[in-house]
N, C-alpha and C positions, 0 to 999 in steps of 0.2 A: 698566159700572164695570169688570168683571173684563176685557174685552176691552182696555181701556187699559193694563190691568198686564200682560197679555201681550205685548202691542205692545212695550211697555218691556223686558220680559225677552228678547224674542227681538232686539231692538234691541242690547241688550248683548251678546248671544252674536255678532252680526254685528261689533261693533266688537272684540270679543275675539278673533277668528276668527285662528288663528295654525296654523302647522305642528306645533304639538305639541298634546297632549290637553286639551280643556276639561272643567272638572267643573263639574256645575250642580244645582241644586235648585229646585223651586217650593213647598217647604213648611218651609222655614228657620226659625227661632226667633228674637224678637227681645222682649225683656222690658222693661220700664221700672219703677223703684221710687222711692218717696219715702216717707221714714220722719220724722216730728217726733213730739214728744211728746204732741201733740193726735190724730195719726191717721197710718196706715201706707197708703200707696196703693199698688196695683200693677197692672199690666196686660199682658197677654201676647197677640203676634200669632204665629200659626202659619203664615201665609200669606206668608211671606218668599221672593221671588225672588231667587237669587244665582248668579253666575258667578265662577268662580275660574280664573285662567290661571297654571299653576305655573311655565311657561317664562318668559313675559315678567314675571311676577311682580305681576300685575295682579288685581284682584277688585273687584266692584260687586254692590249690592243694591239692590232697590227694594220697595216694600210699599204697601199701602194704609192710612190711618190708621183708616179704619172697620174693620180687622180686629183691632184692639186689643180684647180682653176683660178687662173689668173683674168685680170680685166684687158690686160694687153697681152694678144698671142706672143709679141717678141720676149716678153718677160718669162713666159712659160717655156719658150724654147731654152733661152737662156738658162732658167733654173734647172732644167731637165738635162741639157747637155754640159753645160759648163761648171755649174756649182754642185749640186747632188749627184751627177753622173748617174741618173736613174736607170739607164741601161747595164751598167756595172753594178749598182747597189738599188735594185728596186723597191726594196721594202725597209719600212721604219717599223719599230715595235716598242712597245713598254709591257713590262712585267713587274708587279710589286704587290703591295699590300695597301691595307688603310688602316689607320686606328680612329677611334670614336665609335660611339653607338650607333647602330642600325638596325631598324626592325621593320623588314620588307612586308610584314602584315599590317602595320599600324602606318596609316597616313599622316605625313608630317616631312619637315626639313631636318636635315641631320649634318651639321658640319663635321667635316674628317681631315685628317692630314694624310696625303699620298705618299708614300716613299716608294723608290725602286729604281728599275734601270731602264734608261731610254737608249735605244740605239738607232743611229741614224749614218748612214754613209760608212756602215761597218764599224762604227766606232760606239761603245757603250760608256754612259756615264751616268753617275747616282742622281736622281731628282728627287726633291722633296718638295712639296707645295700644300697649301691650303685648298680642299676641294670641299664638296658639297654633293649631297644625296637627296632627292625628293623623292617621296613615294606617295604616288596618287593612282587610284584606279588599277591596282595589280602591276603597275609598271615601275620602274627604278630608273631614275634620270640621277645622271652623275655628271658633275662640271667641275672644272678645275682650269686655272691660268697659272703660267708659270714663264719664266724667259729662258733664253738659250743664246749661248754666243755660236755662232757659225764656227769659227775657229776651233772650239773645243770638240768638234766632230770632223776635223781636217777637211773644212771646206773652207776651199781658197777664194777671197773676193779679189778679182785684180783691183790694183791702185786706181786705175780711170774710172771706176763707180764706186769705189769704197765710199766716198761722200755720199752717196745715194741710197747707201743701204746702213740700217742702224747697227752699232755694234752688239745690242741685244735684240733679240727678235721675240716677240710676244706670242704665245701659244695660247690659243682658246681649244679647250676640249669640251665636247657635250654629247653624251650618249643618252639616248633612251633605250633601255632595255626592257625584255618582257621575258615571263619565265619560260624556261623550257619544258619540254614535256617529258 
């Protein structure tokens, strides 16, 4: 499994290859959160591969769905076996662009708008969300929050647990990238 994720990561680096400097990480963060009156669900994945090209204003990430860790082991099992079917659809990915100014040589905070295609459960949907890049000590940290509907990605929630899972799932992304050599 890990070899497949590394292949995708390095493929992204080749696609984004440019005259300018690329920024990458193999330990970015994506968390998702569902809050209802019956139950709060959260899962976090710290094995997100990300590539940012500040010159071309491109960005991409990929991750293994089994990398999400839940507080309750049973939730993690149901997530992987019944909802996202991670044996059948092991990866999620995003590829897109950002608008707004970004100067990786200049320390500061840069608001941006991120647009692109998110693929989960072998279904691709367009996403647009506000985001931010922070430049400090030669690192480029990107963050964004957005929401998704499980049914938009053909993820079926059984009626018996429907009230325990929010209709809109909040996604938080944070990647701290370093320049490639």
